[in-house]
N, C-alpha and C positions, 0 to 999 in steps of 0.2 A: 754194598755199596756201589758196586758198578753198575748195577741196574739202575742206581739213580743217577748216575753220571751220564748214562745212556739217555735217560728219561730227560735230563737237563738240556743235553744235547739236541733231541728230537724237538722239545720245544722251543729251542732257540731257532731251529730251522722252520718249524711254523710259525714263529712270530715274524720271521724274515721275509716268509712267504706272505702273510697277511700285509705286512707293511708295504711289501713290493706291489700287492694287488690293489692296495688303497691308493698309493702313488700313481698307479696307472688308471685308476677310475674303474678296473675291473675286478670283480673277487669270485668269477665263476670257476677259477681252477682252484679253489681250496679243497683240502682234502683234511679230513678229521681222523685221529686215530682214536678207536674204541678202546676201551680199558677193561678190565675184568674185574674192577672194583664193585663191591655191592654197595648199593645204595643205604644209609642208615637214615632214621627218622631224624628230622630236623627239631631240635628243641630248643625252645627260647629259654634260657637259665632266669630269666625274669618270672616266669610263669611257675616254676616249680617251688612247691612248697618246702620249708625248711624243715618241717616235719614230714619225714615219710609215711604216707598212707598204708603202707603194707610192705612187708619185707619177702624176699623170698628166701629158698632155704640157705643161701650163703650170706644171708644177712646183709645182703645189699639192698638198698631202697629201690622198691618198685615205682616205675613211673605212672602218674594219675593221668590218662590221656584226656580226661576232662580237663586238667589244670594246664596241659600244653598246648592247648588249643589258644590261638592268637586272642587277646582280649579285645574285647569291642571299643572302638575309640570312645573316649569320654568328651562330649562338648560340654564346655563350661556353660552354665546357666548364667546370662549377665545379671546383675544385681545392681539395683539403684540404690546408692546410699545417699541418704539424705541426713544432713548435719542436724544433730539434736539440738533444739534451741536452749541457749546457754542459760535463760532465765528459768527453764524448767529444772534445772539441776539445783538453783537455789530458790526455795520458796520466798525468802525475804527479799530477793533481788525483783523476783516476779511480781510480788507485791507492791513494791516501789513503781516499777514501770507501768502497773496499771493505775496505779495512783497519779503518777505523773501525766499519762496519757488522758485521764479523766480531768485533770487540772488544766492541761494545755487546751483542749478543745474549744472551750469559750473563748480562750484568749488569742487563738490564731488570728483572728480579724484586727487585734490591737497590736499585732507584730508591726515594727516598723522595718520590713525587709523588702526585697526586690520579688516582683512577681514569680520569679523562678524559684525564689527560695521559698515562697508562701506555698506555691505548688507542691514542692517537694516536702512540706510539712506536712499539706492535706493528704498526701499519697502515702507518707508514713502512717499518720493517723488510721487511714482507710485500711490499709495492708494489715496494721496492728489490731484495729478493733473488728474489722470486718462490717463497719457501720454503714450501710448503704445510703442514709442520709449526708454523708460527707462526699458523694459523688457531684453534685450540684457546686458546692463552693469549691470543689479541687478544679471543676471545669471552668469555672469563673476565673480562678486563678491562672489557668492554663490559657485560656484566650487574653488575658491582658499580659502575656509575655510578648515582649517586643521583637525579639531576634526570632524570624521564621523557622528555623532550623529546630531550636529549642522548643517552639511552639508545637511544633509538628510532632517532635517526641512526647510532648506533654501529652496531645491530643491522641496519640496512639496509645499511652498509657491509660488515659481514662477510658477508651475503649476496650483495651484487655481487662481492665476491672469491671466494666460492665459486663463483658462476655463471661468474667469469673463468676460473677453472681448469677447471671442468667442460666449457665449450665450446671445441672444439679450435679454434686460430688458423688 
């Protein structure tokens, strides 16, 4: 116990020296005390298997050196999650949707709606059916939009749809 008190006192003195050196901006006069402690291997407890690999004669578990090595960091692979279409989960709803799309197609020109709404309807039909023949009427509806900012957005949507059809999937 007395040697522990001496060690603590010695550590306090060294700490005071270090702090004095830091405050003076120089640490050239630091002295280190060497200890006779033997170095023991550092073992990460997270890498030790709960089932011992082998035991020695005293029935103490032996350490598997291969398992004590630091594990390689695992970098997560980014995954792109795409929401599953709700209609695919219920075939009856999918059938109704397809029927409604087919019934709506010839009636879009008869809708008494603003050019913005007509464009949105064509865009919905276009994206739902992948029918390239809807691009021209969607473009006509986009050009008829009075608000320039909304017209610009509609024209960009037309360009994106054309790019979608032009690039192989």
